[in-house]
C-alpha positions in Angstrom: 47.1 -180.1 43.5 46.3 -177.4 46.2 48.2 -174.8 44.2 46.2 -175.7 41.0 42.9 -175.4 43.0 43.9 -171.9 44.3 44.5 -170.5 40.8 41.3 -172.1 39.6 39.5 -170.3 42.4 41.1 -167.0 41.5 40.1 -167.5 37.9 36.5 -168.1 38.9 36.5 -164.9 41.0 37.9 -162.8 38.2 35.4 -164.3 35.7 32.6 -163.3 38.1 33.9 -159.8 38.3 34.0 -159.5 34.5 31.0 -161.3 33.3 28.4 -161.7 36.0 25.1 -159.9 35.4 24.6 -159.7 39.2 25.3 -156.3 40.7 25.6 -155.1 44.2 22.2 -154.1 45.6 21.0 -152.3 48.7 17.4 -151.8 49.7 17.0 -148.1 49.7 14.1 -145.9 51.0 11.4 -143.4 50.0 14.0 -140.6 50.2 16.1 -142.2 47.6 13.7 -140.6 45.1 15.9 -137.5 45.5 19.3 -137.0 43.9 21.2 -140.1 43.0 19.8 -142.1 45.8 21.0 -143.4 49.1 24.8 -143.4 49.5 26.7 -146.3 51.1 29.0 -145.0 53.8 29.3 -148.1 55.9 31.7 -150.4 54.1 31.6 -154.2 54.3 30.0 -156.4 56.9 32.6 -156.0 59.6 32.5 -152.2 59.2 28.7 -152.1 59.2 28.5 -153.9 62.6 30.7 -151.2 64.1 28.8 -148.1 62.9 30.7 -148.0 59.7 34.1 -147.9 61.4 36.8 -148.5 58.8 38.8 -145.3 58.1 41.1 -145.7 61.1 41.0 -149.4 61.8 41.0 -152.6 59.7 41.4 -156.3 60.5 43.8 -158.6 58.8 41.0 -161.2 58.3 38.8 -159.1 56.1 39.1 -156.8 53.1 38.8 -153.0 53.6 37.1 -150.8 51.0 36.6 -147.8 53.3 40.3 -146.9 53.5 42.7 -148.5 50.9 45.7 -147.7 53.1 44.6 -150.2 55.6 45.0 -153.0 53.1 48.5 -153.4 54.4 47.0 -155.1 57.4 45.8 -157.9 55.1 48.8 -160.3 55.2 46.7 -163.3 54.0 44.7 -164.0 50.9 41.0 -163.1 51.4 37.9 -163.5 49.4 34.8 -161.9 50.9 31.2 -161.6 49.9 27.8 -161.0 51.5 24.1 -160.7 50.9 21.9 -157.9 52.2 18.2 -157.8 53.3 16.4 -154.7 54.5 12.9 -154.3 55.8 11.3 -150.9 56.2 8.1 -149.8 58.0 7.2 -146.4 56.5 4.6 -144.2 58.1 3.2 -140.7 57.4 1.4 -140.6 60.8 -1.9 -141.9 59.4 -0.9 -144.8 57.2 1.9 -147.4 57.3 3.4 -149.6 54.7 5.9 -152.4 54.8 8.6 -152.6 52.1 11.6 -154.9 51.8 14.3 -155.9 49.4 17.9 -156.9 49.1 20.4 -159.0 47.1 24.1 -159.2 46.6 25.8 -156.7 48.8 29.4 -156.8 47.6 32.3 -159.0 46.4 35.9 -158.3 47.6 39.3 -159.9 47.0 42.5 -159.0 48.8 45.9 -160.1 47.5 49.0 -159.5 49.7 51.7 -159.6 47.1 54.3 -158.5 49.8 52.6 -159.2 53.1 52.7 -156.3 55.5 54.2 -154.0 52.8 52.0 -154.1 49.7 48.5 -155.5 49.2 46.2 -155.1 46.3 42.4 -155.6 46.1 39.6 -155.7 43.6 35.9 -156.2 43.8 32.3 -155.1 43.2 30.5 -152.7 45.5 27.6 -150.3 45.6 28.1 -146.5 45.6 24.4 -145.5 45.8 21.0 -147.2 45.6 17.6 -146.1 44.4 14.5 -148.1 45.4 11.1 -146.5 46.1 7.4 -147.0 45.2 5.0 -144.2 46.0 1.3 -143.5 45.2 0.1 -139.9 45.4 -3.6 -139.0 45.2 -4.7 -135.5 44.5 -7.7 -133.6 43.2 -7.6 -132.1 39.8 -7.9 -128.3 39.9 -11.5 -127.0 39.3 -12.7 -130.5 38.6 -14.3 -133.3 40.6 -11.7 -135.7 39.4 -9.0 -137.6 41.4 -5.5 -138.0 39.9 -3.4 -141.0 41.0 0.3 -140.9 40.4 2.3 -144.2 40.8 5.9 -143.2 41.2 8.7 -145.8 41.2 12.4 -145.9 41.0 15.1 -148.6 41.0 18.8 -148.9 40.3 21.8 -146.9 41.4 25.5 -146.6 40.9 27.9 -149.5 41.3 31.7 -149.7 41.1 34.2 -152.3 39.9 37.4 -151.3 41.7 41.1 -152.0 41.9 42.9 -150.7 45.0 46.3 -151.0 46.6 47.9 -150.1 49.9 51.6 -149.9 50.7 53.8 -149.2 53.7 55.5 -145.9 53.0 57.4 -145.7 56.3 57.3 -147.3 59.7 53.6 -147.2 60.9 52.6 -145.1 57.9 50.6 -146.5 55.0 49.1 -144.9 52.0 46.5 -146.3 49.6 44.7 -145.6 46.3 41.3 -147.0 45.2 40.4 -146.6 41.5 36.7 -147.2 40.5 34.9 -147.8 37.3 31.4 -146.4 37.9 28.5 -148.0 36.1 24.8 -148.6 36.5 21.3 -147.5 35.4 18.6 -145.8 37.4 15.0 -146.1 36.0 12.3 -143.7 37.3 8.6 -143.8 36.2 5.5 -141.7 36.9 2.2 -143.3 35.8 -0.8 -141.0 35.8 -4.4 -142.1 35.9 -7.5 -139.9 36.4 -10.8 -141.1 38.0 -14.2 -139.4 38.4 -16.2 -139.3 41.6 -17.6 -142.7 40.9 -14.2 -144.3 40.6 -14.4 -144.8 36.9 -11.3 -144.0 34.8 -11.4 -140.8 32.8 -9.4 -140.4 29.6 -6.2 -142.2 28.7 -3.4 -143.1 31.1 0.1 -141.8 30.6 3.6 -142.6 31.8 6.8 -140.7 32.1 9.8 -143.0 31.8 13.4 -141.9 32.5 16.5 -144.0 32.4 19.9 -142.6 33.4 23.0 -144.7 32.7 26.4 -143.7 34.0 29.9 -144.9 32.9 33.0 -143.1 34.3 36.0 -143.3 36.6 36.5 -142.2 40.2 39.3 -142.5 42.7 39.9 -142.4 46.4 43.1 -141.8 48.4 43.7 -143.1 52.0 46.2 -142.7 54.7 46.8 -144.5 58.0 49.2 -144.0 60.8 49.5 -145.8 64.2 51.7 -145.4 67.2 52.1 -147.5 70.3 51.0 -146.4 73.8 52.2 -148.8 76.4 52.5 -152.5 75.9 50.6 -153.9 72.9 48.3 -150.8 72.8 48.0 -148.6 69.7 46.3 -145.5 68.5 45.2 -145.5 64.9 44.7 -142.4 62.8 43.1 -142.5 59.3 41.9 -140.2 56.6 40.2 -140.6 53.1 39.4 -138.4 50.2 37.2 -139.6 47.4 36.7 -137.7 44.1 33.7 -138.1 41.8 33.2 -134.8 40.0 31.4 -134.8 36.7 30.2 -138.4 36.1 29.5 -139.0 32.4 26.4 -140.9 31.3 23.4 -140.8 28.9 19.8 -140.2 29.4 16.6 -141.6 27.8 13.2 -140.0 28.6 9.8 -140.3 27.0 6.2 -139.5 27.7 3.7 -142.1 26.3 0.9 -144.4 27.2 1.5 -146.8 30.1 3.7 -149.7 29.0 4.9 -147.8 25.9 7.2 -145.1 27.3 10.3 -147.3 27.6 10.1 -148.2 23.8 11.9 -145.5 21.7 9.9 -146.6 18.6 6.4 -146.4 20.1 4.0 -143.5 19.8 4.6 -140.7 22.3 6.8 -137.7 23.0 10.5 -138.6 22.9 12.3 -136.1 25.2 15.8 -137.5 25.2 17.1 -140.4 23.2 20.3 -141.6 24.9 21.5 -138.0 25.1 25.1 -137.7 26.5 25.8 -135.6 29.5 26.9 -135.8 33.1 25.9 -135.4 36.7 28.1 -133.7 39.3 28.7 -135.7 42.5 30.6 -133.8 45.2 33.8 -135.1 46.8 33.8 -137.1 50.0 36.1 -136.6 53.1 36.6 -138.8 56.1 38.6 -138.9 59.3 38.9 -141.3 62.2 40.7 -142.3 65.4 40.8 -145.7 67.1 42.3 -147.3 70.1 43.4 -150.9 70.0 44.4 -153.4 72.7 46.1 -156.1 70.6 44.0 -159.3 70.2 41.5 -158.0 72.7 39.4 -155.0 71.8 39.1 -151.8 69.6 37.1 -148.7 70.1 36.9 -145.9 67.5 35.2 -142.7 66.4 34.9 -141.6 62.8 33.3 -138.9 60.6 32.5 -138.4 56.9 31.4 -135.3 55.0 30.0 -134.8 51.5 28.4 -131.5 50.4 25.4 -132.3 48.2 24.6 -128.6 47.9 27.0 -128.8 44.9 25.1 -131.7 43.3 23.9 -131.1 39.7 21.6 -133.4 37.9 21.8 -134.4 34.2 20.3 -131.1 33.1 22.7 -129.1 35.2 20.0 -128.1 37.6 20.7 -127.9 41.4 18.4 -129.8 43.7 17.4 -128.7 47.2 20.0 -130.9 48.9 22.3 -130.2 51.8 25.6 -131.5 53.1 25.8 -135.1 54.5 27.5 -135.6 57.8 28.1 -139.2 59.1 29.4 -140.0 62.6 30.1 -143.6 63.6 31.1 -144.9 67.0 32.3 -148.5 67.0 33.6 -151.2 69.4 34.7 -154.8 68.9 36.0 -157.4 71.4 37.5 -160.9 71.2 36.9 -162.9 74.4 39.9 -165.3 73.9 41.6 -165.4 70.5 43.8 -168.4 71.6 40.9 -170.6 72.6 41.0 -174.0 71.0 37.8 -175.4 72.6 35.3 -172.8 71.5 34.8 -170.9 68.3 32.6 -168.5 70.1 35.4 -167.5 72.4 37.6 -166.9 69.4 34.9 -165.0 67.6 34.8 -161.2 67.2 31.8 -159.3 68.6 31.0 -155.8 67.3 28.7 -153.0 68.4 28.2 -149.4 67.1 26.1 -146.3 66.8 25.7 -144.5 63.5 24.2 -141.0 62.9 23.7 -139.6 59.4 22.5 -136.1 58.6 21.3 -137.0 55.2 21.3 -134.5 52.3 17.5 -134.5 52.1 15.9 -131.2 53.2 12.1 -131.2 52.8 9.5 -128.8 54.2 12.2 -126.9 56.1 13.2 -130.1 57.8 16.4 -132.0 57.8 16.1 -135.8 57.4 18.3 -137.6 59.9 19.1 -141.3 60.2 20.0 -142.9 63.6 20.9 -146.5 63.9 22.2 -149.1 66.4 24.6 -151.7 65.0 25.9 -155.1 66.1 27.3 -158.2 64.6 29.9 -160.9 64.8 32.6 -162.8 62.9 32.7 -166.5 63.8 35.6 -168.8 62.8 34.4 -171.7 60.7 37.9 -173.3 60.4 41.4 -172.2 61.3 41.3 -169.0 59.2 37.9 -168.4 57.5 35.0 -166.5 59.0 31.2 -166.3 58.9 30.2 -162.6 59.1 26.9 -161.0 60.3 25.9 -157.4 60.8 22.5 -156.0 61.9 21.4 -152.4 61.9 18.2 -151.2 63.6 17.4 -147.6 62.9 15.0 -144.8 62.1 15.1 -142.2 59.3 12.9 -139.2 58.9 9.9 -137.9 60.8 6.1 -137.8 60.4 6.0 -134.0 61.2 5.8 -131.4 58.5 3.9 -133.9 56.3 7.0 -136.2 55.9 7.6 -139.9 56.2 9.3 -141.8 59.1 11.0 -145.0 58.3 11.8 -147.6 61.0 14.0 -150.3 59.5 16.2 -153.3 60.2 19.1 -154.2 57.9 20.8 -157.6 57.8 24.1 -158.4 56.1 25.3 -162.0 56.1 28.4 -163.3 54.4 31.7 -165.1 54.7 35.5 -164.5 54.4 37.6 -167.3 52.9 41.2 -166.8 54.0 44.4 -168.6 53.1 47.9 -167.9 54.4 49.9 -169.8 51.8 49.3 -167.9 48.6 52.1 -165.4 48.8 54.5 -167.0 51.2 57.5 -169.0 49.9 57.6 -172.6 51.1 60.6 -173.6 53.2 59.9 -177.3 53.2 58.5 -179.3 50.2 
């Protein structure tokens, strides 16, 4: 009966991957108006709570999408999912605005076909996210009119992935992560003109743009560990992710407000599902961690992606720079053998995360600095309830820019089972 239930659960998970209309979502920021939006460098909940640590260290109780080589540490079946909520206080120095959003963060499944030697994974995750809503007021040249532009954007790039990690030699694991990239990004710019009395002048107009991508990408990972003393280990990890030319199609139209998204309405049709591509630069990552078995882990990792090579759908470069991410993470388990307290057996995580974003505006680099913390609390013998919180600041109010103070919550669970891929000795 239990075996039948397990296969039914697996069937439900696979059906969700194939047919669910829900997609991974992150609440982005004002700066996601540039390029393809805000990239996700921080992995799943347990990684996020440690400043994105996941290239050099992974836990056997949770899936790992940062470094596929570390999947060999997953010796039990794992199903993991989480919801995300982000609240942003944006300020230009004179005015402030509160924005928030969230939704499904990810779905991940880990299948240890040969525990400790070969593990496969599949899931749904977010690559980049676009979410902004701006209003810009300006005077029309040589006229006493005021132009109001309402600029919005929503969407991003998601991935449905299959990954595998295998033990190549003692203490050395390799992994590969194959992604099907998909998703649409919709951007609009609605223009209205008002006279000095606040009355609308002329007709309103809207520029509507929809970019839909559909392509493949891949990532390679490596992990090596060696012992230093009794039950202590150093972990080394590296990843390389290739995107390149990501194929898609674009629709763009200028028309009256509410009519621009309809290809058959009056207006100027600029692109009607025109095929093309955007170029997304490759991503590199390296990390080192020190582990005292069943007690604590501390690690330092970095990632790099040069968006100076980015090209949009028309082949035009944008004023973007390289992205550098540095994460410092720590986790501790007070007493993993405790039978009286789940909180003593819980894992507590802390981290610092610095991102030099690719955005360069008014001769100013936009940086992001955050403090991370979280926990994984056992809810039965094997499964976990996961929480990650990040409090941070992005940007600055100097040079006419926007500073964002934000808090990000990720809450989910890991369902684990250790009997799927082990042969039973007693019936």
